[in-house]
gemmi code that builds the backbone of each chain (N, CA, C; Angstrom):
import gemmi

chains = {
    "A": [
        ("MET", (169.918, 121.871, 44.265), (169.582, 122.575, 43.380), (170.188, 121.936, 42.094)),
        ("ILE", (171.517, 121.782, 41.838), (172.652, 121.552, 40.588), (172.131, 120.165, 40.363)),
        ("ALA", (171.718, 119.123, 41.458), (171.807, 118.115, 41.095), (170.078, 117.658, 40.724)),
        ("GLU", (168.982, 118.726, 41.216), (167.805, 118.408, 40.385), (167.695, 118.926, 38.992)),
        ("LEU", (168.735, 119.633, 38.469), (168.906, 120.244, 37.383), (169.571, 119.236, 36.356)),
        ("PHE", (170.608, 118.374, 37.095), (171.289, 117.820, 36.473), (170.405, 116.577, 35.777)),
        ("VAL", (169.573, 115.901, 36.923), (168.535, 114.690, 36.565), (167.610, 115.465, 35.719)),
        ("PHE", (167.216, 116.692, 35.804), (165.927, 117.179, 34.890), (166.690, 116.691, 33.182)),
        ("THR", (168.001, 117.390, 33.337), (168.500, 117.332, 31.608), (168.707, 116.348, 31.433)),
        ("GLY", (169.303, 114.956, 32.351), (169.410, 113.836, 32.278), (168.197, 113.268, 31.354)),
        ("LEU", (167.124, 113.492, 31.989), (165.928, 112.731, 31.841), (165.520, 113.572, 30.097)),
        ("LEU", (165.143, 114.577, 30.431), (164.999, 115.067, 28.708), (166.129, 114.618, 27.649)),
        ("LEU", (167.342, 114.609, 27.872), (168.165, 113.682, 27.084), (167.651, 112.310, 26.512)),
        ("ILE", (167.678, 111.854, 28.007), (166.996, 109.963, 27.919), (165.852, 109.981, 27.144)),
        ("GLY", (164.829, 110.541, 27.567), (163.400, 110.963, 26.598), (163.750, 111.175, 25.077)),
        ("PHE", (164.781, 112.101, 24.700), (164.733, 112.506, 23.622), (165.451, 111.538, 22.600)),
        ("ILE", (166.330, 110.845, 22.970), (166.990, 109.837, 22.068), (166.565, 108.556, 22.445)),
        ("ALA", (166.360, 107.696, 23.342), (165.485, 106.713, 23.623), (163.577, 106.900, 22.786)),
        ("GLY", (163.291, 108.152, 23.070), (161.818, 108.525, 22.393), (161.803, 108.252, 20.876)),
        ("GLN", (163.170, 108.840, 20.447), (162.769, 109.072, 18.622), (163.201, 107.788, 18.281)),
        ("VAL", (164.073, 107.079, 18.868), (164.433, 105.833, 18.406), (163.287, 104.617, 18.471)),
        ("LEU", (162.629, 105.048, 19.642), (161.471, 103.785, 19.912), (160.194, 104.216, 18.718)),
        ("GLU", (159.976, 105.312, 18.786), (158.665, 106.154, 17.697), (159.944, 105.589, 16.378)),
        ("TYR", (160.302, 105.778, 15.803), (160.918, 105.727, 14.452), (160.865, 104.272, 14.564)),
        ("ARG", (161.123, 103.174, 15.228), (161.324, 101.792, 15.150), (159.392, 101.475, 15.336)),
        ("HIS", (158.668, 102.028, 16.190), (157.203, 101.576, 16.037), (156.295, 102.121, 15.096)),
        ("LEU", (156.946, 103.280, 14.471), (156.141, 103.646, 13.104), (156.746, 102.455, 12.165)),
        ("ARG", (157.696, 102.126, 11.530), (158.393, 101.222, 10.831), (157.990, 100.132, 10.861)),
        ("SER", (157.559, 99.343, 12.187), (156.813, 98.037, 12.362), (155.213, 98.049, 12.138)),
        ("ILE", (154.643, 99.594, 12.323), (153.282, 99.848, 11.931), (153.015, 100.038, 10.497)),
        ("ARG", (154.264, 100.536, 9.771), (153.861, 100.577, 8.347), (154.386, 99.088, 7.520)),
        ("HIS", (154.945, 98.385, 8.209), (155.255, 97.218, 7.984), (153.757, 96.113, 8.275)),
        ("ARG", (153.203, 96.106, 9.123), (152.056, 95.195, 9.404), (150.898, 96.219, 8.220)),
        ("GLU", (150.622, 97.246, 8.175), (149.718, 97.414, 7.520), (149.749, 97.409, 6.201)),
        ("GLN", (150.738, 97.064, 5.548), (150.941, 96.389, 4.264), (150.416, 94.754, 4.230)),
        ("ARG", (150.518, 94.162, 5.386), (150.400, 92.865, 5.539), (149.114, 92.611, 5.693)),
        ("LEU", (148.458, 93.621, 6.183), (146.671, 93.405, 6.743), (146.101, 94.493, 5.458)),
        ("GLY", (146.394, 94.605, 4.774), (146.075, 95.574, 3.537), (144.591, 94.799, 3.467)),
        ("PRO", (144.890, 93.572, 2.919), (143.532, 92.993, 2.491), (142.328, 92.938, 3.383)),
        ("ILE", (142.674, 93.053, 4.699), (141.426, 93.193, 5.140), (140.647, 94.361, 5.199)),
        ("LEU", (139.309, 95.078, 4.861), (138.840, 96.227, 4.795), (138.157, 96.384, 5.854)),
        ("THR", (138.178, 97.514, 6.271), (137.433, 98.394, 7.400), (136.408, 99.426, 6.633)),
        ("PHE", (135.497, 99.445, 7.433), (134.457, 100.521, 7.142), (133.999, 101.174, 8.097)),
        ("ALA", (133.786, 102.238, 8.135), (132.940, 102.776, 9.055), (131.402, 102.981, 9.209)),
        ("LYS", (130.799, 102.600, 7.918), (129.389, 102.468, 7.688), (128.836, 101.510, 8.630)),
        ("ARG", (127.814, 101.130, 8.632), (127.188, 100.122, 9.869), (126.592, 99.000, 8.868)),
        ("PHE", (126.336, 99.057, 7.726), (126.008, 97.724, 7.272), (127.062, 97.144, 6.190)),
        ("PRO", (127.119, 95.651, 5.990), (127.974, 95.303, 4.803), (126.994, 95.234, 3.824)),
        ("ALA", (128.076, 95.540, 2.661), (127.473, 95.996, 0.987), (127.126, 94.702, 1.133)),
        ("ASN", (127.204, 93.755, 0.794), (126.713, 92.145, 0.386), (126.168, 91.525, 1.629)),
        ("GLN", (125.305, 91.457, 1.701), (124.415, 90.388, 3.083), (123.942, 89.580, 2.725)),
        ("GLN", (124.598, 88.902, 1.606), (124.400, 87.681, 1.736), (125.694, 86.416, 1.985)),
        ("HIS", (125.288, 85.104, 2.540), (126.830, 84.229, 1.963), (127.785, 84.671, 3.267)),
        ("GLN", (127.223, 85.019, 4.331), (128.589, 85.637, 5.278), (128.525, 84.844, 6.407)),
        ("GLN", (129.739, 84.911, 7.452), (129.650, 83.560, 8.301), (129.173, 84.590, 9.624)),
        ("ALA", (128.618, 83.637, 10.447), (128.847, 84.581, 11.439), (129.519, 85.773, 12.067)),
        ("PRO", (128.993, 86.774, 12.294), (129.990, 88.071, 12.921), (130.475, 87.791, 14.302)),
        ("HIS", (131.589, 88.488, 14.199), (132.323, 88.730, 15.227), (133.112, 90.106, 15.533)),
        ("LEU", (132.704, 90.528, 17.321), (132.838, 91.478, 17.557), (134.885, 91.546, 17.884)),
        ("VAL", (135.749, 92.704, 16.969), (136.755, 92.420, 17.381), (137.208, 93.593, 17.786)),
        ("THR", (138.298, 93.713, 18.599), (138.815, 94.894, 19.321), (140.189, 95.061, 18.971)),
        ("GLY", (140.926, 96.508, 19.304), (142.416, 96.122, 19.506), (142.658, 97.350, 20.285)),
        ("CYS", (143.633, 97.005, 21.308), (143.304, 98.239, 22.167), (145.178, 98.275, 22.519)),
        ("VAL", (145.042, 100.008, 22.568), (146.337, 100.137, 22.894), (146.583, 101.238, 23.979)),
        ("VAL", (147.432, 101.040, 24.971), (147.881, 102.575, 25.748), (149.335, 102.953, 25.380)),
        ("ILE", (149.859, 104.346, 25.147), (150.716, 105.034, 24.832), (151.124, 106.104, 25.428)),
        ("SER", (152.328, 106.720, 25.731), (152.653, 107.531, 26.477), (153.563, 108.454, 25.631)),
        ("VAL", (153.886, 109.634, 26.180), (154.953, 110.327, 24.972), (156.223, 110.272, 26.095)),
        ("ASP", (157.335, 110.714, 25.818), (158.547, 110.513, 26.178), (158.545, 111.882, 27.277)),
        ("TYR", (159.843, 111.827, 28.156), (159.726, 112.935, 29.033), (159.822, 114.539, 27.894)),
        ("PHE", (161.164, 113.719, 27.060), (161.254, 115.463, 26.251), (160.192, 115.832, 25.283)),
        ("LYS", (159.178, 115.019, 24.907), (158.085, 115.473, 24.451), (157.343, 116.289, 25.413)),
        ("ARG", (156.987, 115.401, 26.546), (156.009, 116.284, 27.206), (156.254, 117.478, 27.633)),
        ("PHE", (157.843, 117.817, 27.588), (158.648, 119.110, 28.147), (158.150, 120.145, 26.940)),
        ("VAL", (158.348, 119.821, 25.557), (158.114, 120.524, 24.690), (156.709, 120.869, 24.636)),
        ("ALA", (155.515, 119.680, 24.522), (154.183, 119.988, 24.633), (153.900, 121.264, 25.944)),
        ("MET", (154.668, 120.929, 26.855), (154.139, 122.225, 27.879), (154.643, 123.744, 27.412)),
        ("LEU", (155.841, 123.758, 26.642), (156.022, 124.809, 25.985), (155.024, 125.634, 25.335)),
        ("TYR", (154.511, 124.583, 24.357), (153.575, 125.188, 23.275), (152.053, 125.050, 24.125)),
        ("LEU", (152.084, 125.241, 25.384), (151.194, 125.550, 26.038), (150.975, 127.017, 26.422)),
        ("LEU", (152.178, 127.224, 26.031), (152.625, 129.204, 26.490), (152.404, 129.992, 25.008)),
        ("ILE", (152.785, 129.142, 24.200), (152.342, 130.025, 22.470), (151.226, 129.692, 21.900)),
        ("GLY", (150.636, 128.813, 22.367), (149.498, 128.141, 21.597), (149.960, 127.191, 20.231)),
        ("GLY", (148.951, 127.102, 19.557), (149.131, 126.075, 18.315), (149.062, 125.074, 18.303)),
        ("ARG", (149.538, 124.001, 17.442), (149.537, 122.874, 17.205), (150.714, 122.420, 17.919)),
        ("VAL", (149.877, 121.079, 18.582), (150.858, 120.821, 19.751), (151.194, 119.424, 18.844)),
        ("LYS", (152.252, 119.375, 18.273), (152.914, 118.414, 17.073), (153.066, 117.077, 18.246)),
        ("PRO", (154.194, 116.965, 19.115), (154.251, 116.005, 20.099), (153.010, 115.256, 20.074)),
        ("TYR", (152.219, 115.812, 20.741), (150.329, 115.051, 20.986), (150.063, 114.443, 19.801)),
        ("GLU", (149.706, 115.364, 18.606), (149.536, 114.474, 17.657), (150.296, 113.337, 16.980)),
        ("SER", (151.564, 113.207, 17.355), (152.184, 112.061, 16.741), (151.695, 110.866, 17.489)),
        ("LEU", (151.724, 111.088, 18.504), (151.366, 110.235, 19.958), (150.019, 109.310, 19.497)),
        ("LEU", (149.029, 110.333, 18.919), (147.259, 109.954, 18.903), (147.494, 109.268, 17.676)),
        ("GLU", (148.433, 109.640, 16.712), (148.585, 109.023, 15.224), (149.060, 107.691, 15.518)),
        ("ARG", (149.741, 107.384, 16.054), (150.581, 106.096, 16.261), (149.699, 105.338, 17.375)),
        ("GLY", (148.674, 105.732, 18.259), (147.611, 104.814, 19.092), (146.642, 104.309, 18.190)),
        ("ARG", (146.297, 105.376, 17.334), (144.915, 104.914, 16.720), (145.820, 103.624, 15.372)),
        ("ARG", (146.589, 104.062, 15.158), (147.012, 103.208, 14.077), (147.206, 101.426, 14.245)),
        ("GLU", (147.987, 101.570, 15.926), (148.188, 100.535, 16.449), (147.132, 99.855, 16.516)),
        ("ALA", (145.988, 100.488, 17.415), (144.724, 99.957, 17.837), (144.062, 99.587, 16.735)),
        ("LEU", (144.080, 100.092, 15.536), (143.245, 99.237, 14.131), (143.930, 98.327, 14.132)),
        ("LEU", (145.102, 98.279, 13.697), (146.366, 96.754, 13.385), (145.700, 96.055, 14.195)),
        ("ARG", (145.972, 96.390, 15.096), (145.391, 95.002, 16.633), (143.616, 94.462, 16.271)),
        ("MET", (142.892, 95.184, 15.860), (141.989, 94.922, 15.424), (141.609, 93.860, 14.216)),
        ("LYS", (142.329, 94.653, 13.180), (142.846, 93.434, 12.006), (143.162, 92.284, 12.110)),
        ("GLU", (144.413, 92.261, 13.011), (144.981, 91.428, 13.395), (143.805, 90.162, 14.046)),
        ("GLN", (142.934, 90.532, 14.685), (141.633, 89.324, 15.390), (141.283, 89.164, 14.468)),
        ("ALA", (140.747, 90.094, 13.602), (139.938, 89.252, 12.202), (140.363, 88.790, 11.500)),
        ("LEU", (141.630, 88.486, 10.887), (142.502, 87.720, 10.551), (142.921, 86.820, 10.881)),
        ("ALA", (142.935, 86.184, 11.703), (142.906, 85.241, 13.129), (141.386, 84.453, 12.493)),
        ("LEU", (140.451, 85.412, 12.680), (138.979, 84.781, 12.537), (138.606, 84.354, 11.278)),
        ("ASN", (139.684, 84.243, 10.275), (139.519, 84.178, 8.741), (138.444, 85.076, 8.330)),
        ("ALA", (138.229, 86.272, 9.291), (137.240, 87.337, 8.052), (138.112, 88.195, 7.241)),
        ("ASN", (137.052, 88.638, 6.383), (138.061, 89.626, 5.515), (137.201, 90.812, 5.056)),
        ("LEU", (136.533, 91.538, 6.229), (136.303, 92.912, 6.416), (135.440, 93.181, 7.539)),
        ("ILE", (135.778, 94.308, 8.080), (135.464, 94.878, 9.541), (134.307, 96.048, 9.279)),
        ("VAL", (133.024, 96.059, 9.529), (132.134, 97.075, 9.461), (132.059, 97.645, 10.679)),
        ("ASN", (131.271, 98.620, 10.402), (130.741, 99.841, 11.749), (132.266, 100.257, 12.724)),
        ("VAL", (133.235, 99.993, 12.125), (134.324, 100.492, 13.135), (134.365, 101.249, 13.896)),
        ("LYS", (134.539, 101.557, 15.444), (134.410, 102.359, 16.078), (135.953, 102.834, 16.736)),
        ("ILE", (136.157, 103.993, 17.000), (137.442, 103.951, 17.452), (137.266, 105.222, 18.395)),
        ("GLU", (137.912, 104.990, 19.670), (137.521, 105.775, 20.969), (138.845, 106.104, 21.663)),
        ("THR", (139.329, 107.032, 22.133), (140.398, 107.535, 22.781), (139.773, 108.141, 24.187)),
        ("ALA", (140.378, 107.659, 25.069), (140.300, 107.877, 26.764), (141.381, 108.363, 27.282)),
        ("ALA", (141.576, 109.326, 28.038), (142.999, 109.494, 28.847), (142.686, 109.166, 30.621)),
        ("ILE", (143.569, 107.827, 30.803), (143.214, 106.844, 31.840), (143.678, 107.677, 32.760)),
        ("SER", (144.641, 108.284, 32.848), (145.491, 109.182, 33.707), (144.803, 110.393, 34.266)),
        ("LYS", (143.691, 110.798, 33.896), (143.142, 112.145, 34.314), (143.069, 111.851, 35.938)),
        ("GLY", (143.746, 113.707, 36.335), (143.641, 113.748, 38.009), (144.909, 113.233, 38.510)),
        ("ALA", (145.703, 112.665, 37.589), (147.067, 111.971, 38.528), (147.992, 112.963, 38.553)),
        ("THR", (149.321, 113.044, 38.886), (150.071, 113.708, 39.050), (150.836, 114.308, 37.768)),
        ("ALA", (151.523, 115.456, 37.533), (151.964, 115.939, 36.245), (152.811, 115.094, 35.682)),
        ("GLN", (153.627, 114.237, 36.452), (154.611, 113.311, 35.575), (153.493, 112.084, 34.738)),
        ("GLN", (152.364, 112.293, 35.209), (151.211, 110.598, 34.340), (150.466, 111.280, 33.529)),
        ("ILE", (151.046, 112.641, 32.923), (149.941, 113.102, 32.211), (151.219, 112.842, 30.957)),
        ("GLY", (149.545, 112.327, 29.700), (150.446, 112.120, 28.230), (150.387, 111.099, 27.826)),
        ("CYS", (149.268, 109.806, 28.819), (149.228, 108.614, 28.358), (147.762, 108.555, 28.125)),
        ("VAL", (147.275, 107.726, 26.613), (146.130, 107.655, 26.399), (146.023, 106.133, 26.096)),
        ("GLU", (144.882, 105.907, 26.226), (144.059, 104.629, 25.561), (143.200, 104.482, 24.302)),
        ("VAL", (143.783, 103.750, 23.276), (143.020, 103.601, 22.131), (142.308, 102.670, 22.159)),
        ("LEU", (140.953, 103.006, 21.441), (140.364, 101.213, 21.409), (139.677, 101.452, 20.273)),
        ("ALA", (139.773, 100.131, 19.595), (139.199, 100.387, 17.805), (138.569, 98.862, 17.956)),
        ("TYR", (137.323, 99.305, 17.680), (136.149, 97.867, 17.834), (135.288, 97.988, 16.292)),
        ("GLY", (135.261, 96.870, 16.190), (134.124, 96.831, 14.691), (133.509, 95.331, 14.924)),
        ("THR", (133.014, 94.722, 13.891), (132.409, 93.782, 13.647), (132.975, 93.103, 12.600)),
        ("ALA", (133.357, 91.683, 12.204), (134.022, 91.360, 11.645), (133.635, 90.115, 10.932)),
        ("LEU", (133.318, 90.163, 9.568), (132.638, 89.474, 8.879), (133.502, 88.523, 7.662)),
        ("ARG", (132.795, 87.502, 6.967), (133.327, 87.130, 5.939), (132.741, 87.296, 4.791)),
        ("ASP", (133.179, 87.618, 3.587), (132.627, 87.692, 2.041), (133.258, 87.323, 1.319)),
        ("PRO", (132.456, 85.952, 0.483), (133.505, 85.151, -0.088), (133.503, 85.934, -1.379)),
        ("ASN", (132.693, 87.044, -1.713), (132.759, 87.678, -3.405), (134.034, 88.419, -3.263)),
        ("LEU", (134.537, 88.911, -1.913), (135.852, 89.829, -1.831), (137.149, 88.772, -2.023)),
        ("THR", (137.669, 88.955, -3.398), (138.769, 88.165, -3.540), (140.231, 88.724, -3.039)),
        ("SER", (141.119, 88.374, -2.310), (142.086, 88.782, -1.776), (143.665, 88.781, -2.173)),
    ],
    "B": [
        ("MET", (124.426, 77.674, 23.771), (124.646, 78.138, 22.130), (125.470, 79.128, 22.501)),
        ("ARG", (126.849, 79.588, 21.816), (127.860, 80.662, 21.867), (126.602, 81.971, 21.651)),
        ("VAL", (126.632, 82.788, 22.507), (126.195, 83.921, 22.414), (126.802, 84.947, 20.881)),
        ("VAL", (126.365, 85.887, 19.603), (126.853, 86.237, 18.775), (126.992, 87.667, 19.599)),
        ("ILE", (128.113, 88.102, 19.483), (128.207, 89.141, 19.881), (128.702, 90.735, 18.589)),
        ("SER", (127.915, 91.469, 18.489), (128.264, 92.593, 16.904), (128.039, 93.886, 17.443)),
        ("ASN", (128.783, 94.555, 16.863), (128.289, 95.933, 16.824), (127.025, 96.566, 15.883)),
        ("ILE", (126.820, 95.917, 14.705), (126.196, 96.175, 13.699), (124.817, 95.816, 14.091)),
        ("GLU", (123.662, 96.387, 13.549), (122.243, 95.942, 14.290), (121.327, 94.987, 13.931)),
        ("ILE", (121.954, 94.393, 12.482), (121.519, 93.390, 11.636), (122.434, 92.418, 11.369)),
        ("ILE", (122.037, 91.081, 11.411), (123.007, 90.091, 11.129), (122.602, 89.478, 9.744)),
        ("PRO", (123.794, 89.522, 9.053), (123.086, 88.648, 7.587), (122.783, 87.440, 7.445)),
        ("GLY", (121.705, 87.081, 7.046), (121.204, 86.130, 7.050), (120.226, 85.726, 8.413)),
        ("LYS", (120.074, 86.172, 8.692), (119.479, 85.851, 10.265), (118.375, 86.981, 10.118)),
        ("LYS", (117.280, 86.819, 11.219), (116.240, 87.468, 11.638), (115.904, 87.308, 13.008)),
        ("ILE", (115.426, 88.713, 13.678), (115.232, 89.210, 14.555), (113.867, 88.557, 14.931)),
        ("VAL", (113.911, 87.592, 15.870), (112.374, 87.307, 15.900), (112.094, 87.895, 17.877)),
        ("LYS", (112.796, 88.247, 18.318), (112.573, 88.927, 19.919), (113.521, 89.521, 20.374)),
        ("HIS", (112.810, 90.745, 20.917), (113.304, 92.147, 21.665), (114.007, 91.797, 23.192)),
        ("LEU", (114.552, 91.861, 23.892), (115.039, 91.770, 24.890), (115.399, 92.785, 25.885)),
        ("GLY", (115.790, 93.938, 24.999), (116.142, 95.051, 25.796), (117.967, 95.200, 26.208)),
        ("LEU", (118.160, 96.273, 26.831), (119.465, 96.591, 26.886), (119.793, 95.526, 28.046)),
        ("VAL", (121.502, 94.950, 27.836), (122.149, 94.461, 29.005), (123.527, 94.875, 29.094)),
        ("GLN", (124.086, 95.036, 30.132), (125.393, 96.020, 29.743), (125.819, 95.198, 31.358)),
        ("GLY", (127.375, 95.680, 31.269), (128.431, 94.798, 31.909), (129.602, 96.091, 32.346)),
        ("ASN", (129.815, 95.898, 33.780), (130.696, 96.606, 33.685), (131.289, 96.523, 34.507)),
        ("THR", (133.456, 97.316, 35.004), (133.935, 96.267, 35.807), (134.811, 97.627, 36.118)),
        ("VAL", (135.287, 98.054, 37.158), (136.102, 99.350, 37.894), (137.499, 98.862, 37.894)),
        ("ARG", (138.494, 98.505, 37.771), (139.624, 98.150, 38.021), (141.197, 99.069, 38.546)),
        ("THR", (141.730, 98.752, 38.972), (142.818, 99.596, 38.939), (144.259, 98.810, 39.162)),
        ("LYS", (145.813, 99.315, 38.522), (146.124, 98.909, 39.090), (147.406, 98.473, 40.051)),
        ("HIS", (148.470, 97.414, 40.058), (148.929, 97.658, 41.355), (150.047, 98.046, 41.114)),
        ("PHE", (151.114, 98.352, 42.570), (151.718, 99.315, 42.373), (153.031, 99.126, 41.868)),
        ("GLY", (153.515, 97.673, 41.163), (154.528, 97.098, 40.302), (154.191, 97.678, 38.982)),
        ("ARG", (152.789, 97.763, 38.524), (152.824, 98.132, 37.010), (153.015, 99.721, 36.994)),
        ("ASP", (152.223, 100.108, 38.075), (152.256, 101.411, 37.975), (153.862, 102.101, 37.722)),
        ("PHE", (154.719, 101.620, 38.882), (156.109, 102.081, 39.258), (156.852, 101.757, 37.321)),
        ("MET", (156.451, 100.581, 36.741), (157.101, 100.242, 35.549), (156.892, 101.416, 34.592)),
        ("ALA", (155.467, 101.761, 34.673), (154.839, 102.183, 33.582), (155.027, 104.271, 33.978)),
        ("GLY", (155.506, 104.177, 35.092), (156.375, 105.281, 35.411), (157.358, 105.250, 34.689)),
        ("LEU", (158.528, 104.488, 34.643), (159.513, 104.376, 33.913), (159.459, 104.660, 32.259)),
        ("LYS", (158.583, 104.019, 32.055), (158.235, 103.809, 30.529), (157.915, 105.182, 30.036)),
        ("ASN", (157.132, 106.096, 30.914), (156.872, 107.285, 30.703), (158.093, 107.910, 30.323)),
        ("ILE", (159.015, 107.859, 30.859), (160.312, 108.679, 30.523), (160.474, 108.517, 29.011)),
        ("VAL", (160.629, 107.349, 28.643), (160.936, 107.168, 26.891), (159.979, 107.248, 25.759)),
        ("GLY", (158.808, 107.214, 26.412), (157.674, 106.969, 25.732), (157.440, 105.343, 25.207)),
        ("GLY", (155.981, 105.321, 24.407), (155.620, 103.978, 23.856), (154.495, 103.267, 24.398)),
        ("GLU", (154.642, 102.246, 24.084), (153.635, 101.368, 24.322), (153.419, 101.362, 26.069)),
        ("LEU", (152.821, 101.717, 27.111), (152.897, 101.024, 28.327), (152.091, 99.222, 28.440)),
        ("VAL", (152.709, 98.389, 28.231), (152.194, 97.234, 27.473), (151.467, 96.975, 28.718)),
        ("GLY", (151.938, 96.955, 30.466), (151.014, 96.338, 31.277), (149.801, 97.077, 31.431)),
        ("TYR", (149.866, 98.396, 31.072), (148.525, 99.102, 31.181), (147.555, 98.558, 30.119)),
        ("THR", (148.041, 98.058, 28.812), (146.896, 97.526, 27.720), (146.680, 96.237, 28.085)),
        ("GLU", (147.310, 95.379, 28.866), (146.841, 94.036, 29.133), (145.655, 94.144, 29.939)),
        ("LEU", (146.052, 95.240, 31.119), (145.465, 95.787, 31.876), (143.609, 95.747, 31.404)),
        ("LEU", (143.625, 96.678, 30.491), (142.329, 96.942, 30.130), (141.774, 96.225, 29.728)),
        ("THR", (142.882, 95.234, 28.652), (142.223, 94.439, 27.709), (141.583, 93.042, 28.676)),
        ("GLU", (142.290, 93.052, 29.693), (141.508, 91.725, 30.620), (140.218, 92.447, 31.014)),
        ("SER", (139.998, 93.417, 31.401), (139.030, 94.359, 32.187), (137.871, 94.377, 30.827)),
        ("ARG", (138.240, 94.600, 29.687), (136.748, 95.040, 29.006), (136.292, 93.279, 28.281)),
        ("GLN", (137.351, 92.397, 28.685), (137.084, 91.133, 28.295), (136.015, 90.717, 29.735)),
        ("GLU", (136.273, 91.056, 30.931), (135.559, 91.367, 32.021), (134.017, 91.669, 31.817)),
        ("ALA", (133.964, 92.667, 31.811), (132.730, 93.425, 31.072), (131.905, 93.087, 30.256)),
        ("THR", (132.660, 92.364, 29.177), (131.962, 91.618, 28.695), (131.811, 90.404, 28.544)),
        ("ASP", (132.101, 89.737, 29.521), (131.578, 88.466, 30.049), (130.534, 88.687, 30.859)),
        ("ARG", (130.301, 89.675, 31.710), (129.543, 90.425, 32.520), (128.117, 90.387, 31.702)),
        ("MET", (128.229, 91.343, 30.723), (126.895, 91.272, 29.829), (126.643, 90.428, 28.927)),
        ("VAL", (127.606, 89.070, 28.409), (127.103, 88.038, 27.856), (126.152, 87.015, 29.116)),
        ("LYS", (126.670, 87.006, 30.190), (125.930, 86.285, 31.049), (124.064, 87.014, 31.758)),
        ("GLN", (124.629, 88.416, 31.439), (123.067, 88.978, 31.878), (121.887, 88.575, 30.525)),
        ("ALA", (122.356, 88.419, 29.405), (121.790, 88.226, 28.220), (121.423, 86.855, 28.083)),
        ("GLU", (122.618, 85.616, 28.849), (121.761, 84.556, 29.092), (120.799, 84.240, 29.650)),
        ("ALA", (121.123, 84.996, 30.935), (120.023, 84.886, 32.133), (118.808, 85.264, 31.539)),
        ("ILE", (118.765, 85.865, 30.592), (117.029, 86.706, 30.020), (116.732, 85.485, 28.519)),
        ("GLY", (117.603, 84.795, 28.379), (117.381, 83.790, 27.221), (117.708, 84.670, 25.719)),
        ("ALA", (118.896, 85.121, 25.914), (119.022, 85.797, 24.308), (120.007, 84.729, 23.917)),
        ("ASN", (120.121, 85.363, 22.573), (121.327, 84.362, 22.101), (122.220, 85.111, 20.796)),
        ("ALA", (121.873, 86.289, 21.057), (122.619, 87.626, 20.512), (122.346, 88.577, 21.418)),
        ("ILE", (123.625, 89.883, 21.318), (123.583, 91.295, 21.556), (124.265, 91.979, 20.292)),
        ("LEU", (123.287, 92.750, 20.102), (123.636, 93.742, 18.881), (123.844, 95.024, 19.311)),
        ("ASN", (124.681, 95.736, 18.134), (125.045, 97.365, 18.670), (125.735, 97.370, 20.194)),
        ("VAL", (126.625, 96.369, 19.991), (127.308, 96.734, 21.733), (128.491, 98.118, 21.051)),
        ("ARG", (128.041, 98.587, 22.221), (129.210, 99.808, 22.755), (130.147, 99.914, 23.892)),
        ("TYR", (131.386, 100.560, 23.857), (132.656, 100.121, 25.033), (132.533, 101.502, 25.347)),
        ("SER", (132.385, 101.949, 26.670), (133.117, 102.891, 27.079), (133.923, 102.827, 28.357)),
        ("THR", (134.906, 103.805, 28.249), (136.192, 104.041, 29.714), (135.910, 105.012, 29.732)),
        ("SER", (135.927, 105.573, 31.045), (136.220, 106.449, 31.909), (136.719, 106.502, 33.142)),
        ("SER", (137.650, 107.430, 33.513), (138.352, 107.344, 34.759), (137.465, 107.716, 36.163)),
        ("VAL", (137.672, 107.047, 36.987), (136.641, 107.169, 37.958), (137.475, 108.150, 39.151)),
        ("THR", (138.439, 107.698, 39.516), (139.417, 108.382, 40.177), (140.968, 108.455, 39.699)),
        ("SER", (141.958, 109.253, 40.301), (142.877, 108.971, 39.465), (143.598, 107.434, 39.873)),
        ("GLY", (143.902, 106.534, 39.009), (144.487, 105.368, 38.981), (143.595, 104.420, 39.142)),
        ("ALA", (141.816, 104.805, 38.769), (141.027, 103.789, 38.483), (140.487, 103.993, 37.467)),
        ("ALA", (140.038, 102.616, 36.294), (139.061, 103.161, 35.441), (137.946, 102.544, 35.211)),
        ("GLU", (137.027, 102.509, 34.608), (135.944, 101.852, 34.608), (135.764, 101.613, 33.079)),
        ("LEU", (135.181, 100.236, 32.844), (135.200, 99.567, 31.541), (133.578, 99.515, 31.420)),
        ("PHE", (133.062, 99.476, 30.596), (131.796, 99.590, 30.345), (131.269, 98.734, 29.181)),
        ("ALA", (130.276, 98.099, 28.704), (129.731, 97.649, 27.536), (128.261, 96.936, 27.564)),
        ("TYR", (127.554, 97.771, 26.524), (126.354, 97.713, 26.448), (126.049, 97.590, 25.492)),
        ("GLY", (124.789, 96.626, 24.958), (123.993, 96.773, 23.853), (122.768, 95.702, 23.988)),
        ("THR", (122.163, 95.667, 22.963), (120.478, 95.038, 22.911), (120.924, 92.890, 22.816)),
        ("ALA", (119.780, 93.066, 23.885), (119.959, 91.477, 23.675), (118.291, 91.084, 22.563)),
        ("VAL", (118.887, 90.245, 21.638), (118.069, 89.740, 20.849), (117.860, 88.305, 20.908)),
        ("VAL", (116.793, 87.702, 20.350), (116.901, 86.274, 19.921), (116.981, 86.764, 18.420)),
        ("LEU", (117.920, 85.848, 17.613), (117.784, 85.298, 16.732), (117.406, 84.107, 16.375)),
        ("ALA", (116.572, 83.751, 14.919), (116.092, 82.319, 14.016), (116.716, 82.624, 12.699)),
        ("ASP", (116.726, 81.700, 12.245), (117.061, 81.539, 10.467), (116.276, 82.013, 9.713)),
    ],
}
model = gemmi.Model(1)
for chain_id, residues in chains.items():
    chain = gemmi.Chain(chain_id)
    for i, (resn, *xyz) in enumerate(residues, 1):
        res = gemmi.Residue()
        res.name, res.seqid = resn, gemmi.SeqId(i, " ")
        for name, pos in zip(("N", "CA", "C"), xyz):
            atom = gemmi.Atom()
            atom.name, atom.element = name, gemmi.Element(name[0])
            atom.pos, atom.b_iso = gemmi.Position(*pos), 0.0
            res.add_atom(atom)
        chain.add_residue(res)
    model.add_chain(chain)
structure = gemmi.Structure()
structure.add_model(model)
structure.setup_entities()
């Protein structure tokens, strides 16, 4: 019993410290790459504004599987009792979406494209039905059609 | 010729001359024990589960390849309006599904 409590507290502590550090680093890297990939425009609309002089379109995808740490999972469980916003999961999904969008943009950049249209973002809980320890891992997929518009100057 | 894959319904500067119907590709994948174990450890500290990301990227490529093969078999040179979907069939296995409309494009 005491040993179990010890392990639990240890995991909470490791989850809290390592989780915070990793999240901070991840968000910093996201901000950095968002600035670098800024010139690639993304649109949720289906058709490009300028339909002339565009190179062959290419489907680009960005995919990431991301999970919350032990501490946040515990806090989220507490939120289930009192209700309200579950902040730990909000930040998880935000990080996942931004990361997926960035990976999609990186692919577009590699193809020398400068805009992506019809961007869809899809989220799937891939650990459905798994044990309680596995809950809290989501897959985010972003995809769209990369095009090059020479009129757009970057 | 390489099949053009896109998730918009028109291709700038090209015309659709023939519509060949829906093509699809799917794959059901599961992760192996080693990856599962590593992901379990990573779950403690949170963050990206690289093993799973790779697995899903590979599987999605596989689903796309199957869709392209089907399109080539019926003589299409483009697949438009492509959609992806993911679902977990049982615990630990995910189905990746890609579908789109096969067409023949001309200038």
